[in-house]
NURORO-100120 format. One record per residue (C-alpha): residue in one letter; residue number from 1; x, y, z. Coordinates in steps of 0.5 Angstrom, whole numbers. Example, Ala and Ser with C-alpha at 12.3 -4.5 7.8 and 13.67 -1.06 7.14 Angstrom:
<pts>
<pt><residuo>A</residuo><num>1</num><X>25</X><Y>-9</Y><Z>16</Z></pt>
<pt><residuo>S</residuo><num>2</num><X>27</X><Y>-2</Y><Z>14</Z></pt>
</pts>
This chain:
<pts>
<pt><residuo>M</residuo><num>1</num><X>0</X><Y>0</Y><Z>0</Z></pt>
<pt><residuo>E</residuo><num>2</num><X>2</X><Y>7</Y><Z>-1</Z></pt>
<pt><residuo>L</residuo><num>3</num><X>1</X><Y>13</Y><Z>2</Z></pt>
<pt><residuo>E</residuo><num>4</num><X>3</X><Y>20</Y><Z>0</Z></pt>
<pt><residuo>I</residuo><num>5</num><X>4</X><Y>27</Y><Z>4</Z></pt>
<pt><residuo>F</residuo><num>6</num><X>4</X><Y>33</Y><Z>-1</Z></pt>
<pt><residuo>R</residuo><num>7</num><X>7</X><Y>38</Y><Z>3</Z></pt>
<pt><residuo>T</residuo><num>8</num><X>7</X><Y>46</Y><Z>4</Z></pt>
<pt><residuo>Y</residuo><num>9</num><X>12</X><Y>49</Y><Z>8</Z></pt>
<pt><residuo>H</residuo><num>10</num><X>11</X><Y>55</Y><Z>12</Z></pt>
<pt><residuo>E</residuo><num>11</num><X>16</X><Y>59</Y><Z>18</Z></pt>
<pt><residuo>D</residuo><num>12</num><X>11</X><Y>57</Y><Z>23</Z></pt>
<pt><residuo>G</residuo><num>13</num><X>10</X><Y>50</Y><Z>21</Z></pt>
<pt><residuo>T</residuo><num>14</num><X>9</X><Y>44</Y><Z>15</Z></pt>
<pt><residuo>S</residuo><num>15</num><X>2</X><Y>42</Y><Z>13</Z></pt>
<pt><residuo>G</residuo><num>16</num><X>0</X><Y>37</Y><Z>9</Z></pt>
<pt><residuo>K</residuo><num>17</num><X>-5</X><Y>33</Y><Z>5</Z></pt>
<pt><residuo>L</residuo><num>18</num><X>-5</X><Y>25</Y><Z>6</Z></pt>
<pt><residuo>Y</residuo><num>19</num><X>-7</X><Y>20</Y><Z>1</Z></pt>
<pt><residuo>I</residuo><num>20</num><X>-8</X><Y>13</Y><Z>0</Z></pt>
<pt><residuo>N</residuo><num>21</num><X>-7</X><Y>9</Y><Z>-6</Z></pt>
<pt><residuo>G</residuo><num>22</num><X>-9</X><Y>16</Y><Z>-9</Z></pt>
<pt><residuo>C</residuo><num>23</num><X>-15</X><Y>17</Y><Z>-5</Z></pt>
<pt><residuo>F</residuo><num>24</num><X>-15</X><Y>23</Y><Z>0</Z></pt>
<pt><residuo>Q</residuo><num>25</num><X>-15</X><Y>21</Y><Z>7</Z></pt>
<pt><residuo>C</residuo><num>26</num><X>-13</X><Y>27</Y><Z>12</Z></pt>
<pt><residuo>Y</residuo><num>27</num><X>-9</X><Y>33</Y><Z>13</Z></pt>
<pt><residuo>T</residuo><num>28</num><X>-2</X><Y>33</Y><Z>17</Z></pt>
<pt><residuo>I</residuo><num>29</num><X>2</X><Y>38</Y><Z>20</Z></pt>
<pt><residuo>E</residuo><num>30</num><X>9</X><Y>38</Y><Z>23</Z></pt>
<pt><residuo>L</residuo><num>31</num><X>15</X><Y>43</Y><Z>25</Z></pt>
<pt><residuo>P</residuo><num>32</num><X>17</X><Y>48</Y><Z>19</Z></pt>
<pt><residuo>W</residuo><num>33</num><X>23</X><Y>45</Y><Z>15</Z></pt>
<pt><residuo>M</residuo><num>34</num><X>30</X><Y>47</Y><Z>19</Z></pt>
<pt><residuo>D</residuo><num>35</num><X>35</X><Y>42</Y><Z>15</Z></pt>
<pt><residuo>N</residuo><num>36</num><X>33</X><Y>35</Y><Z>18</Z></pt>
<pt><residuo>H</residuo><num>37</num><X>36</X><Y>37</Y><Z>25</Z></pt>
<pt><residuo>P</residuo><num>38</num><X>33</X><Y>32</Y><Z>30</Z></pt>
<pt><residuo>Q</residuo><num>39</num><X>27</X><Y>34</Y><Z>34</Z></pt>
<pt><residuo>V</residuo><num>40</num><X>26</X><Y>41</Y><Z>31</Z></pt>
<pt><residuo>S</residuo><num>41</num><X>25</X><Y>39</Y><Z>23</Z></pt>
<pt><residuo>C</residuo><num>42</num><X>20</X><Y>36</Y><Z>19</Z></pt>
<pt><residuo>V</residuo><num>43</num><X>22</X><Y>29</Y><Z>16</Z></pt>
<pt><residuo>P</residuo><num>44</num><X>26</X><Y>31</Y><Z>10</Z></pt>
<pt><residuo>E</residuo><num>45</num><X>22</X><Y>29</Y><Z>2</Z></pt>
<pt><residuo>G</residuo><num>46</num><X>23</X><Y>22</Y><Z>1</Z></pt>
<pt><residuo>R</residuo><num>47</num><X>20</X><Y>15</Y><Z>1</Z></pt>
<pt><residuo>Y</residuo><num>48</num><X>19</X><Y>11</Y><Z>8</Z></pt>
<pt><residuo>A</residuo><num>49</num><X>17</X><Y>5</Y><Z>10</Z></pt>
<pt><residuo>L</residuo><num>50</num><X>11</X><Y>5</Y><Z>16</Z></pt>
<pt><residuo>K</residuo><num>51</num><X>11</X><Y>0</Y><Z>21</Z></pt>
<pt><residuo>K</residuo><num>52</num><X>7</X><Y>-2</Y><Z>28</Z></pt>
<pt><residuo>R</residuo><num>53</num><X>10</X><Y>1</Y><Z>34</Z></pt>
<pt><residuo>C</residuo><num>54</num><X>7</X><Y>1</Y><Z>41</Z></pt>
<pt><residuo>S</residuo><num>55</num><X>9</X><Y>6</Y><Z>47</Z></pt>
<pt><residuo>E</residuo><num>56</num><X>7</X><Y>7</Y><Z>53</Z></pt>
<pt><residuo>K</residuo><num>57</num><X>6</X><Y>15</Y><Z>51</Z></pt>
<pt><residuo>F</residuo><num>58</num><X>3</X><Y>14</Y><Z>45</Z></pt>
<pt><residuo>K</residuo><num>59</num><X>0</X><Y>7</Y><Z>45</Z></pt>
<pt><residuo>E</residuo><num>60</num><X>-1</X><Y>4</Y><Z>38</Z></pt>
<pt><residuo>H</residuo><num>61</num><X>2</X><Y>9</Y><Z>33</Z></pt>
<pt><residuo>L</residuo><num>62</num><X>7</X><Y>9</Y><Z>27</Z></pt>
<pt><residuo>L</residuo><num>63</num><X>14</X><Y>9</Y><Z>26</Z></pt>
<pt><residuo>V</residuo><num>64</num><X>17</X><Y>12</Y><Z>20</Z></pt>
<pt><residuo>S</residuo><num>65</num><X>23</X><Y>8</Y><Z>18</Z></pt>
<pt><residuo>G</residuo><num>66</num><X>30</X><Y>10</Y><Z>14</Z></pt>
<pt><residuo>V</residuo><num>67</num><X>29</X><Y>17</Y><Z>15</Z></pt>
<pt><residuo>P</residuo><num>68</num><X>36</X><Y>19</Y><Z>14</Z></pt>
<pt><residuo>G</residuo><num>69</num><X>40</X><Y>22</Y><Z>20</Z></pt>
<pt><residuo>R</residuo><num>70</num><X>34</X><Y>21</Y><Z>25</Z></pt>
<pt><residuo>D</residuo><num>71</num><X>30</X><Y>15</Y><Z>29</Z></pt>
<pt><residuo>L</residuo><num>72</num><X>24</X><Y>14</Y><Z>33</Z></pt>
<pt><residuo>I</residuo><num>73</num><X>20</X><Y>19</Y><Z>27</Z></pt>
<pt><residuo>L</residuo><num>74</num><X>13</X><Y>17</Y><Z>29</Z></pt>
<pt><residuo>M</residuo><num>75</num><X>6</X><Y>19</Y><Z>27</Z></pt>
<pt><residuo>H</residuo><num>76</num><X>1</X><Y>20</Y><Z>32</Z></pt>
<pt><residuo>P</residuo><num>77</num><X>-4</X><Y>24</Y><Z>35</Z></pt>
<pt><residuo>A</residuo><num>78</num><X>-3</X><Y>32</Y><Z>36</Z></pt>
<pt><residuo>N</residuo><num>79</num><X>-6</X><Y>39</Y><Z>34</Z></pt>
<pt><residuo>D</residuo><num>80</num><X>0</X><Y>44</Y><Z>35</Z></pt>
<pt><residuo>A</residuo><num>81</num><X>6</X><Y>42</Y><Z>31</Z></pt>
<pt><residuo>L</residuo><num>82</num><X>10</X><Y>47</Y><Z>36</Z></pt>
<pt><residuo>K</residuo><num>83</num><X>7</X><Y>45</Y><Z>42</Z></pt>
<pt><residuo>E</residuo><num>84</num><X>6</X><Y>38</Y><Z>41</Z></pt>
<pt><residuo>L</residuo><num>85</num><X>11</X><Y>35</Y><Z>36</Z></pt>
<pt><residuo>R</residuo><num>86</num><X>19</X><Y>33</Y><Z>36</Z></pt>
<pt><residuo>G</residuo><num>87</num><X>20</X><Y>32</Y><Z>29</Z></pt>
<pt><residuo>C</residuo><num>88</num><X>15</X><Y>27</Y><Z>28</Z></pt>
<pt><residuo>I</residuo><num>89</num><X>8</X><Y>27</Y><Z>23</Z></pt>
<pt><residuo>A</residuo><num>90</num><X>0</X><Y>28</Y><Z>26</Z></pt>
<pt><residuo>P</residuo><num>91</num><X>-5</X><Y>27</Y><Z>22</Z></pt>
<pt><residuo>V</residuo><num>92</num><X>-12</X><Y>32</Y><Z>23</Z></pt>
<pt><residuo>S</residuo><num>93</num><X>-18</X><Y>32</Y><Z>20</Z></pt>
<pt><residuo>I</residuo><num>94</num><X>-18</X><Y>40</Y><Z>19</Z></pt>
<pt><residuo>L</residuo><num>95</num><X>-13</X><Y>45</Y><Z>18</Z></pt>
<pt><residuo>N</residuo><num>96</num><X>-13</X><Y>51</Y><Z>23</Z></pt>
<pt><residuo>G</residuo><num>97</num><X>-7</X><Y>54</Y><Z>20</Z></pt>
<pt><residuo>P</residuo><num>98</num><X>1</X><Y>53</Y><Z>18</Z></pt>
<pt><residuo>G</residuo><num>99</num><X>3</X><Y>46</Y><Z>23</Z></pt>
<pt><residuo>K</residuo><num>100</num><X>-4</X><Y>47</Y><Z>26</Z></pt>
<pt><residuo>G</residuo><num>101</num><X>-10</X><Y>43</Y><Z>26</Z></pt>
<pt><residuo>S</residuo><num>102</num><X>-16</X><Y>40</Y><Z>30</Z></pt>
<pt><residuo>L</residuo><num>103</num><X>-19</X><Y>33</Y><Z>31</Z></pt>
<pt><residuo>S</residuo><num>104</num><X>-12</X><Y>29</Y><Z>31</Z></pt>
<pt><residuo>R</residuo><num>105</num><X>-15</X><Y>23</Y><Z>34</Z></pt>
<pt><residuo>I</residuo><num>106</num><X>-20</X><Y>22</Y><Z>29</Z></pt>
<pt><residuo>A</residuo><num>107</num><X>-16</X><Y>23</Y><Z>23</Z></pt>
<pt><residuo>F</residuo><num>108</num><X>-10</X><Y>18</Y><Z>27</Z></pt>
<pt><residuo>N</residuo><num>109</num><X>-15</X><Y>13</Y><Z>29</Z></pt>
<pt><residuo>E</residuo><num>110</num><X>-18</X><Y>11</Y><Z>21</Z></pt>
<pt><residuo>L</residuo><num>111</num><X>-11</X><Y>12</Y><Z>19</Z></pt>
<pt><residuo>I</residuo><num>112</num><X>-9</X><Y>7</Y><Z>24</Z></pt>
<pt><residuo>R</residuo><num>113</num><X>-15</X><Y>2</Y><Z>23</Z></pt>
<pt><residuo>V</residuo><num>114</num><X>-13</X><Y>2</Y><Z>14</Z></pt>
<pt><residuo>V</residuo><num>115</num><X>-5</X><Y>2</Y><Z>15</Z></pt>
<pt><residuo>Y</residuo><num>116</num><X>-6</X><Y>-4</Y><Z>21</Z></pt>
<pt><residuo>A</residuo><num>117</num><X>-10</X><Y>-8</Y><Z>17</Z></pt>
<pt><residuo>A</residuo><num>118</num><X>-6</X><Y>-7</Y><Z>10</Z></pt>
<pt><residuo>L</residuo><num>119</num><X>1</X><Y>-9</Y><Z>14</Z></pt>
<pt><residuo>K</residuo><num>120</num><X>-2</X><Y>-16</Y><Z>15</Z></pt>
<pt><residuo>K</residuo><num>121</num><X>-2</X><Y>-17</Y><Z>8</Z></pt>
<pt><residuo>E</residuo><num>122</num><X>4</X><Y>-12</Y><Z>5</Z></pt>
<pt><residuo>P</residuo><num>123</num><X>9</X><Y>-7</Y><Z>6</Z></pt>
<pt><residuo>V</residuo><num>124</num><X>6</X><Y>0</Y><Z>7</Z></pt>
<pt><residuo>Y</residuo><num>125</num><X>11</X><Y>6</Y><Z>5</Z></pt>
<pt><residuo>L</residuo><num>126</num><X>10</X><Y>13</Y><Z>6</Z></pt>
<pt><residuo>T</residuo><num>127</num><X>12</X><Y>18</Y><Z>0</Z></pt>
<pt><residuo>I</residuo><num>128</num><X>13</X><Y>26</Y><Z>2</Z></pt>
<pt><residuo>S</residuo><num>129</num><X>14</X><Y>31</Y><Z>-3</Z></pt>
<pt><residuo>I</residuo><num>130</num><X>13</X><Y>38</Y><Z>-4</Z></pt>
<pt><residuo>L</residuo><num>131</num><X>5</X><Y>40</Y><Z>-6</Z></pt>
<pt><residuo>K</residuo><num>132</num><X>6</X><Y>42</Y><Z>-14</Z></pt>
<pt><residuo>Q</residuo><num>133</num><X>1</X><Y>49</Y><Z>-15</Z></pt>
</pts>
């Protein structure tokens, strides 16, 4: 299965549209681009494998693996990139501004349902690229 995020970069955060197999799924928020520095930058553009992960803090979520120079890049719920993310990606139902959204838990739960089901049968990849205007 293929997921794609098409992003727009802003000084205060990065906003994206996430598609699964070409169909719109939800929006995403991330930190602004800061030259891929750990915990302060959004994920660089590229193609990454997604894997199941579980932790006490986030419970079930997704690991974005293979990010150059970074580790523990996650997809988990958050509504404000600057306040709640440290280099991770958050799905949101509504975009409220650069790096800000709402109803993240709803978007996240649906994303997890679809991706976890697919991972039982096949690899799942995430491609991140810039939104072409």
